[in-house]
C-alpha positions in Angstrom: 1.9 -41.3 -22.6 4.5 -39.2 -20.5 3.6 -36.2 -22.7 0.0 -36.7 -21.8 0.9 -36.5 -18.2 3.1 -33.5 -18.4 0.6 -31.1 -19.9 -1.9 -31.5 -17.1 0.9 -31.1 -14.6 2.2 -28.0 -16.3 -1.4 -26.4 -16.3 -1.8 -27.3 -12.6 1.5 -25.4 -11.8 0.5 -22.4 -13.9 -3.0 -21.9 -12.2 -2.0 -22.8 -8.8 0.7 -20.0 -8.5 -0.5 -16.6 -7.4 2.0 -13.7 -7.2 -0.4 -11.4 -5.5 -1.6 -13.7 -2.5 -4.3 -12.0 -0.6 -3.3 -11.5 3.2 -5.6 -11.8 6.0 -6.0 -8.5 7.9 -7.6 -9.8 10.9 -4.7 -9.1 13.3 -2.6 -6.9 11.0 -0.9 -3.9 12.6 -1.9 -1.3 9.9 -5.4 -1.3 11.2 -6.1 2.2 12.8 -6.1 5.8 11.8 -2.9 7.6 10.7 -1.9 11.1 10.1 0.2 12.0 7.0 3.6 13.5 8.0 5.5 13.6 4.8 6.2 12.3 1.2 9.6 12.1 -0.4 11.1 10.7 -3.5 11.2 11.4 -7.2 13.7 11.0 -10.0 16.3 13.1 -8.1 14.8 12.8 -4.7 13.4 16.3 -5.4 9.9 15.8 -3.9 9.5 16.8 -0.2 5.9 17.4 0.8 4.7 17.8 4.4 1.4 19.2 5.9 3.2 22.4 6.5 4.5 22.8 2.8 1.1 22.0 1.5 -1.1 23.4 3.9 -3.2 20.2 4.2 -4.1 18.0 7.1 -4.4 14.4 5.6 -5.6 11.3 7.6 -6.4 7.9 6.4 -8.3 5.0 8.2 -7.9 1.4 7.6 -10.4 -0.9 9.3 -10.5 -4.7 9.9 -13.4 -5.2 7.5 -11.3 -3.7 4.5 -12.7 -0.3 4.7 -10.5 2.6 3.6 -11.3 6.4 4.4 -9.2 9.4 3.3 -9.8 12.7 5.1 -8.3 16.0 4.0 -8.7 19.0 6.3 -11.6 17.2 8.1 -13.5 16.6 4.8 -14.1 13.0 3.6 -12.5 12.7 0.2 -12.5 9.1 -0.5 -14.2 5.9 1.0 -13.7 2.7 -0.5 -12.2 -0.8 0.3 -8.8 -2.0 0.3 -7.0 -5.3 -0.2 -3.4 -6.5 1.0 -1.4 -8.9 -1.1 2.2 -10.0 -1.4 4.0 -8.3 -4.3 7.6 -8.4 -5.2 9.4 -5.3 -3.9 11.8 -3.3 -6.1 13.5 -2.3 -3.0 14.3 -5.7 -1.4 13.6 -8.1 -4.3 11.4 -10.1 -1.8 7.8 -10.5 -1.5 6.2 -7.6 0.7 2.8 -6.4 1.9 1.1 -4.4 -0.9 -1.9 -2.2 -0.3 -4.4 -1.6 -3.2 -7.6 0.4 -3.2 -10.9 -0.5 -4.9 -11.2 3.1 -6.1 -8.7 5.0 -8.1 -7.6 8.3 -6.6 -4.8 10.6 -7.4 -3.3 13.0 -4.9 0.1 14.6 -5.9 1.0 14.9 -2.1 0.5 11.3 -0.8 1.0 7.7 -1.9 -2.1 5.5 -1.2 -1.1 2.3 -2.9 2.2 0.3 -2.9 4.5 -1.6 -0.5 3.2 -1.0 3.0 5.1 -1.3 6.2 4.8 -0.4 9.8 7.8 0.7 11.8 7.9 0.6 15.6 4.0 0.2 15.7 3.4 3.8 15.3 4.8 4.7 11.9 3.2 3.5 8.7 5.0 4.0 5.2 3.5 3.4 1.7 6.1 3.4 -1.2 4.9 3.3 -4.9 7.2 0.4 -5.8 8.7 2.4 -8.7 12.4 3.0 -9.4 12.0 6.8 -9.5 9.0 6.7 -7.2 7.9 8.2 -4.0 6.8 7.2 -0.5 4.7 8.6 2.2 4.8 8.4 5.9 2.1 8.4 8.5 2.1 8.5 12.3 -0.5 6.5 14.2 -3.3 8.5 15.9 -3.4 7.4 19.5 
């Protein structure tokens, strides 16, 4: 009899745990427009890109209704949706906010999905959550 009770309990635990819990964005501080300022990282911390070194002006826009827009030199490059969830950070070992896009897009100059943080209300960072990874920094457009 005890074995019959344990199986449903274990199934309940397995299916009720969600490591990537979705976060409500309604009042989240990442909402807004952001100018890319730099990307740093790499295996030997050998990547250091800026708008000056690449000759590119890159802007991202995150809206309250999950819309994401990437603009490069005033041309819209990507329009999609985004999702915020909690994911274990390799940096802190804790669950932290993680941004993921509905579209796959590669740009060697910037990180668009990863651990996301806002510093002092005007600086946004996105780090790819890899041990030899990179991170990008953005400044809020006022």
